[in-house]
C-alpha positions as CSV (number, residue, x, y, z in Angstrom):
1,M,0.0,0.0,0.0
2,P,1.5,3.4,-0.9
3,P,2.1,5.9,1.9
4,F,-0.4,8.7,2.3
5,P,-3.3,7.0,0.3
6,F,-5.8,9.5,1.7
7,L,-3.7,12.4,0.5
8,A,-3.3,10.9,-3.0
9,T,-7.0,10.2,-3.3
10,T,-7.8,13.7,-2.2
11,L,-5.4,15.3,-4.7
12,F,-6.9,13.2,-7.5
13,V,-10.5,14.1,-6.5
14,L,-9.6,17.8,-6.5
15,F,-7.8,17.5,-9.9
16,F,-10.6,15.5,-11.5
17,C,-13.3,17.8,-10.1
18,T,-11.5,20.7,-11.8
19,F,-10.8,19.2,-15.2
20,G,-13.1,16.2,-15.3
21,R,-16.2,18.3,-15.4
22,P,-17.4,20.5,-18.3
23,Q,-15.4,23.7,-18.5
24,H,-17.1,26.9,-17.7
25,V,-16.3,29.4,-20.5
26,A,-17.0,33.1,-20.3
27,I,-17.0,35.2,-23.4
28,V,-17.1,39.0,-23.0
29,G,-18.7,40.5,-26.1
30,A,-21.4,39.2,-28.4
31,G,-20.1,40.7,-31.7
32,M,-18.9,38.6,-34.6
33,G,-15.7,37.7,-32.7
34,G,-17.5,36.6,-29.5
35,A,-20.2,34.7,-31.4
36,A,-17.6,32.9,-33.6
37,S,-15.6,32.0,-30.4
38,A,-18.7,30.3,-28.9
39,Y,-19.5,28.6,-32.2
40,F,-15.9,27.2,-32.7
41,L,-15.5,26.2,-29.0
42,R,-18.7,24.2,-29.1
43,E,-17.5,22.5,-32.3
44,L,-14.2,21.6,-30.6
45,L,-15.4,20.7,-27.1
46,G,-18.9,19.4,-27.7
47,N,-20.7,18.9,-24.4
48,N,-17.5,19.4,-22.4
49,A,-18.2,23.1,-21.9
50,T,-20.9,25.5,-20.7
51,I,-20.6,28.8,-22.5
52,T,-21.8,32.1,-21.1
53,V,-21.6,35.2,-23.4
54,I,-21.8,38.6,-21.7
55,E,-22.8,41.6,-23.8
56,Q,-23.0,45.1,-22.4
57,S,-25.5,46.4,-25.0
58,A,-29.1,45.3,-25.6
59,R,-28.3,43.6,-28.9
60,V,-26.0,41.0,-30.5
61,G,-23.8,41.6,-33.5
62,G,-21.2,44.2,-32.4
63,R,-20.1,46.3,-35.3
64,A,-22.6,44.5,-37.6
65,E,-25.9,46.1,-37.2
66,N,-28.9,46.7,-39.5
67,V,-32.2,48.5,-39.2
68,S,-35.2,48.5,-41.4
69,Y,-36.6,51.6,-43.1
70,I,-40.3,51.3,-43.9
71,N,-42.2,53.6,-46.2
72,T,-45.6,53.4,-47.8
73,T,-44.4,51.0,-50.6
74,T,-41.4,49.0,-49.3
75,T,-39.2,47.9,-46.5
76,V,-35.5,48.5,-47.0
77,P,-32.9,46.9,-44.8
78,L,-30.1,49.3,-44.0
79,E,-26.7,47.8,-43.0
80,I,-25.3,50.5,-40.7
81,G,-22.0,48.8,-39.8
82,A,-20.1,45.9,-41.5
83,S,-21.9,45.7,-44.8
84,I,-20.4,43.0,-46.9
85,L,-18.8,39.5,-46.8
86,Y,-16.2,38.5,-49.3
87,T,-17.2,35.0,-50.7
88,G,-13.6,33.8,-50.1
89,N,-14.0,34.2,-46.4
90,E,-14.1,30.5,-45.6
91,H,-14.9,30.6,-41.9
92,L,-17.9,32.9,-42.1
93,M,-19.2,31.7,-45.4
94,T,-19.1,28.1,-44.2
95,A,-21.1,29.1,-41.1
96,V,-23.6,30.9,-43.4
97,R,-24.2,27.7,-45.3
98,T,-24.2,25.4,-42.2
99,L,-26.7,27.7,-40.4
100,K,-28.9,27.9,-43.5
101,L,-28.7,31.7,-43.8
102,H,-29.2,33.4,-47.1
103,A,-26.4,35.3,-48.8
104,A,-27.1,37.5,-51.8
105,P,-25.5,40.5,-53.5
106,P,-25.8,43.6,-51.3
107,V,-28.9,45.7,-51.9
108,F,-26.8,48.5,-53.3
109,E,-25.3,46.2,-56.0
110,S,-28.7,45.5,-57.4
111,E,-29.0,49.3,-58.1
112,A,-25.4,49.7,-59.3
113,G,-24.9,52.1,-62.1
114,T,-21.6,53.9,-62.6
115,S,-18.9,54.8,-60.0
116,G,-16.6,57.8,-59.9
117,I,-13.6,59.1,-58.0
118,W,-14.0,62.7,-56.8
119,D,-11.3,65.2,-55.9
120,G,-13.7,67.7,-54.4
121,S,-14.2,69.7,-57.5
122,R,-14.6,67.2,-60.4
123,L,-14.6,63.5,-61.1
124,V,-11.1,62.4,-62.0
125,F,-12.4,59.0,-63.1
126,Q,-15.8,57.6,-63.9
127,S,-16.7,54.1,-65.0
128,S,-19.0,53.3,-67.9
129,S,-22.0,50.9,-68.1
130,W,-19.8,49.2,-70.8
131,S,-17.1,47.1,-69.1
132,F,-14.8,47.4,-72.1
133,L,-14.9,51.2,-72.1
134,T,-14.3,51.2,-68.3
135,A,-11.2,49.1,-68.8
136,M,-9.9,51.5,-71.4
137,R,-10.5,54.4,-69.1
138,V,-8.7,52.7,-66.3
139,L,-5.7,52.0,-68.6
140,W,-5.7,55.5,-69.9
141,R,-5.8,57.1,-66.4
142,Y,-3.7,54.7,-64.4
143,G,-1.5,52.9,-66.9
144,L,0.2,49.5,-66.4
145,G,0.5,50.1,-62.7
146,M,-3.0,48.7,-62.3
147,F,-1.8,45.3,-63.5
148,R,1.1,45.4,-61.1
149,L,-1.4,46.3,-58.3
150,R,-3.6,43.4,-59.1
151,R,-0.6,41.1,-59.0
152,V,0.5,42.3,-55.6
153,V,-3.0,41.9,-54.2
154,R,-3.3,38.4,-55.6
155,Q,0.0,37.4,-54.0
156,T,-1.2,38.7,-50.6
157,L,-4.5,36.8,-51.0
158,R,-2.7,33.5,-51.8
159,K,-0.6,33.9,-48.6
160,F,-3.6,35.0,-46.5
161,R,-5.6,31.9,-47.5
162,Q,-3.0,29.6,-46.1
163,I,-4.6,30.2,-42.7
164,Y,-7.5,28.0,-43.5
165,A,-5.3,25.0,-44.1
166,L,-3.3,25.7,-40.9
167,Q,-6.4,26.1,-38.7
168,G,-8.1,23.2,-40.4
169,T,-11.6,22.0,-39.9
170,A,-13.3,19.5,-37.6
171,G,-11.5,16.2,-38.0
172,S,-8.3,17.6,-39.4
173,P,-5.3,15.7,-38.1
174,V,-3.3,18.8,-37.4
175,R,-4.8,22.2,-36.4
176,V,-2.3,25.0,-35.6
177,A,-2.9,27.8,-33.1
178,Y,-0.7,30.8,-32.3
179,E,0.0,32.6,-29.1
180,T,0.7,36.0,-30.7
181,P,-0.5,37.8,-33.8
182,E,3.1,38.1,-34.9
183,A,3.4,34.3,-35.0
184,L,0.2,34.0,-37.0
185,W,1.2,36.6,-39.6
186,G,4.7,35.3,-39.7
187,A,3.5,31.8,-40.5
188,L,1.6,33.3,-43.5
189,D,4.7,35.4,-44.6
190,L,2.7,38.6,-44.1
191,L,4.2,40.0,-40.9
192,H,6.6,42.3,-42.8
193,L,3.5,44.1,-44.3
194,T,2.5,45.3,-40.8
195,K,5.8,47.1,-40.5
196,V,5.6,49.3,-43.6
197,S,3.1,51.8,-45.0
198,L,0.9,50.8,-47.9
199,R,2.3,53.9,-49.8
200,D,5.9,52.8,-49.4
201,Y,5.2,49.1,-50.1
202,L,3.4,49.8,-53.4
203,A,6.4,52.0,-54.4
204,S,8.8,49.2,-53.6
205,Q,6.8,46.7,-55.7
206,G,6.8,49.0,-58.7
207,V,3.0,49.7,-58.5
208,G,3.4,53.5,-58.5
209,L,5.1,56.4,-56.9
210,P,3.6,57.8,-53.7
211,D,2.1,60.8,-55.5
212,S,1.0,58.9,-58.6
213,K,-2.6,59.0,-59.7
214,L,-3.1,55.3,-59.2
215,V,-1.9,55.5,-55.6
216,T,-3.6,58.8,-54.5
217,E,-6.8,58.4,-56.4
218,F,-7.6,54.8,-56.9
219,V,-5.9,53.1,-53.9
220,G,-6.3,56.2,-51.7
221,S,-10.1,56.4,-52.2
222,I,-10.5,52.7,-51.2
223,Q,-8.6,53.2,-48.0
224,R,-10.6,56.3,-47.2
225,V,-14.0,54.5,-47.5
226,N,-12.8,51.2,-45.9
227,Y,-10.7,52.6,-43.0
228,N,-11.2,56.4,-43.1
229,A,-7.5,56.6,-43.6
230,N,-4.9,57.5,-46.2
231,N,-2.2,55.3,-47.7
232,D,0.0,55.7,-44.6
233,L,-1.8,52.8,-42.9
234,N,0.0,49.5,-42.8
235,A,0.4,47.6,-46.1
236,L,-1.4,44.5,-44.8
237,A,-4.6,46.3,-43.9
238,G,-4.5,48.3,-47.2
239,L,-4.0,45.2,-49.4
240,V,-6.7,43.2,-47.6
241,S,-9.1,46.0,-48.3
242,L,-8.2,45.8,-52.0
243,I,-9.0,42.0,-52.3
244,P,-12.5,42.4,-53.6
245,M,-11.2,44.4,-56.6
246,V,-9.3,41.4,-58.0
247,T,-11.3,38.3,-57.2
248,G,-14.5,36.9,-55.8
249,E,-17.8,38.6,-55.2
250,V,-19.2,40.3,-52.1
251,V,-22.5,39.4,-50.5
252,S,-24.6,40.4,-47.5
253,L,-27.2,38.4,-45.6
254,T,-30.8,39.0,-46.5
255,E,-31.6,38.5,-42.8
256,G,-29.0,41.2,-41.9
257,N,-25.3,40.5,-41.3
258,A,-25.9,40.6,-37.5
259,A,-28.1,37.5,-37.9
260,L,-24.9,35.5,-38.4
261,A,-23.8,36.3,-34.9
262,V,-27.2,35.5,-33.5
263,S,-27.3,32.1,-35.3
264,M,-23.8,31.2,-34.2
265,L,-24.7,31.8,-30.6
266,K,-27.8,29.8,-30.9
267,A,-25.9,26.9,-32.5
268,A,-23.3,27.0,-29.7
269,E,-26.1,26.7,-27.2
270,A,-24.6,29.7,-25.4
271,R,-26.3,31.5,-22.5
272,V,-26.3,35.1,-23.5
273,L,-26.5,37.8,-20.9
274,Q,-27.4,41.2,-22.5
275,G,-27.1,44.6,-20.8
276,V,-24.4,43.3,-18.5
277,R,-21.2,45.3,-18.3
278,V,-18.1,43.5,-17.1
279,G,-15.6,45.9,-15.5
280,E,-13.0,43.4,-14.2
281,V,-11.7,39.9,-15.1
282,E,-10.2,38.8,-11.7
283,V,-7.6,36.1,-11.7
284,V,-8.1,34.1,-8.5
285,R,-5.2,31.8,-7.5
286,G,-5.4,29.2,-4.7
287,G,-8.4,27.5,-3.2
288,A,-11.4,25.7,-4.6
289,E,-12.6,28.8,-6.5
290,S,-9.4,29.3,-8.5
291,G,-10.1,30.6,-11.9
292,Y,-11.5,33.8,-13.2
293,R,-14.2,35.9,-11.7
294,L,-16.1,38.4,-13.8
295,V,-17.0,41.5,-11.8
296,Q,-19.7,43.9,-13.1
297,D,-19.3,47.6,-12.8
298,D,-21.7,47.6,-9.8
299,G,-19.6,45.0,-8.0
300,R,-21.8,42.0,-8.6
301,L,-20.4,38.8,-10.0
302,V,-21.3,37.0,-13.2
303,R,-21.8,33.4,-12.2
304,T,-21.3,30.3,-14.2
305,E,-24.2,28.3,-15.6
306,G,-25.0,25.6,-13.1
307,D,-27.2,22.6,-13.2
308,K,-29.8,21.6,-10.5
309,E,-27.4,19.4,-8.7
310,K,-24.1,21.3,-8.8
311,G,-25.4,24.9,-8.7
312,E,-23.5,28.0,-9.9
313,N,-19.9,28.9,-9.2
314,E,-18.2,32.2,-8.9
315,A,-15.2,31.3,-11.0
316,F,-14.9,30.5,-14.7
317,D,-12.3,28.1,-16.1
318,V,-11.7,30.0,-19.4
319,V,-12.3,33.6,-20.4
320,I,-12.4,35.0,-24.0
321,V,-12.3,38.7,-24.3
322,A,-14.0,39.5,-27.6
323,T,-14.4,43.3,-27.3
324,P,-11.7,45.9,-27.8
325,F,-10.3,47.1,-24.5
326,A,-10.7,50.6,-26.0
327,F,-14.5,50.1,-26.0
328,S,-14.8,49.6,-22.3
329,S,-13.2,50.1,-18.9
330,L,-12.5,46.4,-18.8
331,R,-9.3,45.4,-17.0
332,V,-7.6,42.3,-15.8
333,I,-6.5,42.1,-12.2
334,E,-5.1,39.4,-9.9
335,R,-5.8,38.6,-6.3
336,E,-4.3,36.0,-4.1
337,K,-6.9,33.9,-2.2
338,G,-7.2,34.9,1.4
339,A,-5.7,38.3,1.1
340,N,-8.5,39.9,3.2
341,D,-10.4,40.3,-0.1
342,E,-8.0,43.1,-1.0
343,R,-7.6,43.5,-4.8
344,Q,-4.2,44.2,-6.1
345,Q,-4.2,45.7,-9.6
346,A,-1.5,44.4,-11.9
347,S,-1.4,46.9,-14.6
348,A,0.8,44.7,-16.8
349,L,-2.0,42.2,-17.1
350,S,-4.3,44.4,-19.1
351,P,-3.0,45.4,-22.6
352,P,-3.1,49.1,-23.4
353,P,-6.2,50.0,-25.4
354,A,-5.6,50.7,-29.0
355,A,-6.8,54.0,-30.6
356,F,-9.8,53.6,-32.8
357,T,-10.9,55.7,-35.8
358,T,-14.4,57.3,-35.6
359,T,-16.6,57.0,-38.7
360,H,-20.1,58.3,-39.3
361,A,-22.6,56.4,-41.3
362,S,-25.5,58.4,-42.6
363,F,-28.5,57.2,-44.6
364,V,-30.2,60.0,-46.6
365,Q,-33.2,59.8,-48.7
366,G,-33.1,62.4,-51.5
367,R,-32.2,63.4,-55.0
368,V,-28.6,64.4,-55.8
369,R,-28.2,67.7,-57.5
370,P,-26.8,67.5,-61.0
371,G,-23.4,69.2,-61.2
372,F,-22.5,68.7,-57.5
373,F,-19.6,66.3,-58.4
374,G,-18.3,68.5,-61.2
375,P,-19.0,69.6,-64.8
376,S,-19.3,66.0,-66.1
377,T,-22.4,65.4,-63.9
378,T,-24.6,68.3,-65.0
379,R,-27.1,65.9,-66.3
380,E,-28.9,63.7,-63.7
381,D,-28.3,60.5,-65.7
382,R,-24.6,61.2,-65.5
383,V,-24.4,61.4,-61.7
384,P,-22.6,58.2,-60.5
385,T,-24.5,55.9,-58.1
386,S,-21.2,55.4,-56.2
387,V,-18.7,58.2,-55.5
388,Y,-15.3,57.7,-53.7
389,V,-13.0,60.5,-52.6
390,V,-9.3,60.8,-53.4
391,E,-6.7,60.6,-50.6
392,N,-6.3,63.7,-48.4
393,S,-9.2,65.7,-50.0
394,S,-10.7,68.2,-47.6
395,V,-14.3,67.4,-48.5
396,P,-16.2,66.0,-45.5
397,I,-17.4,62.7,-47.0
398,S,-15.4,59.6,-47.7
399,S,-18.0,58.1,-50.0
400,L,-21.5,58.2,-51.3
401,S,-23.3,55.1,-52.6
402,L,-26.9,54.5,-53.8
403,H,-28.5,52.0,-51.5
404,V,-31.8,51.6,-53.3
405,W,-34.0,53.7,-55.6
406,I,-37.2,54.9,-54.1
407,N,-38.4,56.3,-57.4
408,A,-35.9,55.6,-60.2
409,T,-37.8,57.8,-62.7
410,E,-37.5,60.8,-60.4
411,R,-34.0,59.7,-59.4
412,T,-34.9,59.7,-55.7
413,G,-33.1,57.1,-53.6
414,I,-31.6,56.2,-50.3
415,Y,-27.9,56.9,-50.1
416,K,-25.3,55.8,-47.7
417,L,-22.6,58.3,-46.8
418,F,-19.4,57.7,-44.8
419,S,-17.7,60.6,-43.2
420,S,-15.2,61.4,-40.5
421,A,-17.6,63.9,-38.8
422,L,-21.3,64.5,-38.6
423,L,-22.4,66.0,-41.9
424,T,-23.9,69.4,-41.6
425,D,-27.3,70.4,-43.0
426,S,-25.7,73.0,-45.2
427,F,-23.5,70.4,-46.9
428,L,-26.5,68.1,-47.4
429,D,-28.5,71.0,-48.8
430,D,-25.7,71.5,-51.4
431,M,-25.6,67.9,-52.3
432,F,-29.4,67.1,-52.4
433,F,-32.4,68.9,-53.7
434,T,-34.7,70.5,-51.1
435,G,-36.8,67.8,-49.3
436,W,-34.0,65.4,-48.4
437,S,-34.3,63.5,-45.1
438,L,-31.8,61.9,-42.8
439,L,-33.2,58.4,-42.2
440,H,-30.5,57.1,-39.8
441,H,-27.1,58.2,-38.5
442,R,-24.6,56.2,-36.5
443,K,-21.3,57.2,-35.0
444,W,-18.9,54.2,-34.9
445,K,-15.6,53.4,-33.4
446,A,-15.2,51.3,-36.5
447,Y,-11.6,50.1,-36.7
448,P,-8.2,50.7,-35.1
449,S,-6.1,53.6,-36.3
450,Y,-3.2,52.0,-38.2
451,H,0.3,53.4,-38.0
452,P,3.1,51.0,-38.9
453,P,5.0,49.4,-37.5
454,E,2.0,48.0,-35.6
455,A,2.4,47.2,-31.9
456,M,0.5,44.0,-31.3
457,T,-1.0,42.4,-28.2
458,P,-0.6,38.7,-27.5
459,F,-3.7,36.5,-27.8
460,L,-2.9,35.2,-24.3
461,V,-2.8,38.5,-22.5
462,V,-1.6,36.9,-19.2
463,P,1.2,34.4,-19.6
464,G,0.2,31.1,-18.2
465,E,-3.5,32.0,-17.9
466,R,-6.5,30.8,-19.9
467,I,-7.6,34.3,-21.0
468,C,-7.6,34.8,-24.8
469,Y,-8.0,38.2,-26.5
470,V,-9.8,37.9,-29.8
471,N,-9.3,41.5,-30.9
472,A,-5.5,41.1,-30.6
473,L,-5.5,40.2,-34.3
474,E,-7.3,43.4,-35.2
475,T,-4.2,45.4,-34.3
476,A,-3.0,44.7,-37.9
477,V,-6.2,44.5,-40.0
478,S,-9.9,44.7,-39.3
479,A,-12.7,42.8,-41.0
480,M,-15.4,40.4,-40.0
481,E,-13.4,37.4,-41.2
482,I,-10.4,38.6,-39.2
483,S,-12.6,38.3,-36.1
484,A,-13.5,34.8,-37.2
485,I,-9.9,33.8,-37.7
486,A,-9.0,35.2,-34.3
487,A,-11.9,33.4,-32.7
488,Q,-10.9,30.1,-34.2
489,N,-7.3,30.7,-33.0
490,C,-8.5,31.3,-29.4
491,A,-10.8,28.3,-29.5
492,L,-7.9,26.1,-30.7
493,L,-5.5,27.5,-28.1
494,L,-8.0,27.0,-25.2
495,S,-9.3,23.6,-26.4
496,R,-5.7,22.3,-26.8
497,D,-5.0,23.3,-23.2
498,F,-8.2,21.6,-22.1
499,E,-7.3,18.4,-24.0
500,D,-3.8,18.4,-22.4
501,K,-5.4,18.6,-18.9
502,M,-7.9,15.9,-19.7
503,A,-5.0,13.7,-20.8
504,N,-3.5,14.4,-17.4
505,V,-6.8,13.3,-15.8
506,D,-6.7,10.0,-17.7
507,E,-3.1,9.5,-16.6
508,Q,-3.9,10.3,-13.0
509,R,-6.9,7.9,-13.1
510,E,-4.7,5.1,-14.4
511,K,-2.2,5.8,-11.6
512,M,-5.0,5.8,-9.0
513,E,-6.3,2.5,-10.3
514,E,-2.8,1.0,-9.6
515,L,-2.9,2.2,-6.0
């Protein structure tokens, strides 16, 4: 008989009770990143987890949000936030198909006419309804650099798509996870793009000089509408935003893009707590309640989801932070058990919040005045349905796009405008005929402000702890699919840790059976 049999049994019981039961997972944030984290964790852990998602707002979807505009003749869905999905986004498009949601060309594409690039006084480029004529205009205005630009974007896309093979799918023999964004981007041979500006990188690749028409007009207008930025943002973010121009199509969900987050949470069988604001993630070490306590702003605890027999606990086993630290007062602290309940803040535990860019989305119903965009638009039928603005123009808007015609004959429609500040009535009076109306306005902290070289936060914000930060990947590039890739990475990291501990449980069980 081994010495200390009672001690050995007790240690095993404590070990098994901790890791032999379902893991209590807390996810802070019910945007696309939080919903995807729940969805992928359920796929990986099956019934070996309870999942609680805590959302401070009254809705699910994060930066994907839609509202419906209803008039006397029609109901028009308005995507206020993240508007499109690229069909090559494997994680999200696979979820769309699995969850039986409906993807279709965005509403604005069904009304697509011509597009133009505006310098504030005239259109420097305008497409044609004839694709051949558009191609000739592109070649005349921007030269052979456009072909080199497409080549560079395609090279970036090929490297980017390697992540799907590395992360794998259910049943894959090897699925790779990374502890830092640098390791992930490095594995794709894309890390160097986060250290240089898009402007300088395009020049180094022979695409065009920094002040060339191609760079300042074409590339610059795309960065302005996608990131409210100029070509000084990092090259990775800039090139990812250019991907739809070279391959694939874009879609949106007929149910609204936020419906994807709702459906993923439902499929994950997650308990969703809305209107609950978490102020602290408290690392508790020592004792039966070791783990992570989630403290609300009012001091109350968010408790785990318990069953009738075992009840609720104060501590979670795993925490995923799926909201930017910049969006809340959330901080991570640590407290040693039995320290007279005194909380000792460890500032090094919480990553510094990244700066975010403010963008205003405005939906206006009205009729654009002929000539507003320059001499070539003095006839109403020559006003483009989409207008983008060159880099560093002083005009207040970043873009205007027709969302849907209300009366095509009278050329009255609903337009979506992006701007860096709230548009004034006087500016809208100049753009639209009298009688325009503002249907909806939303001020967003839409994406991080990018200034290479980018400083990145690890996924595992506290070394040795099971706290994973989904938005760490957003410090290099922001998109819904980036959130899904980061969510899959956190799910793989944490499930791998769980599997290692379960293997230890089996090993300890075998040893106990020998005693």
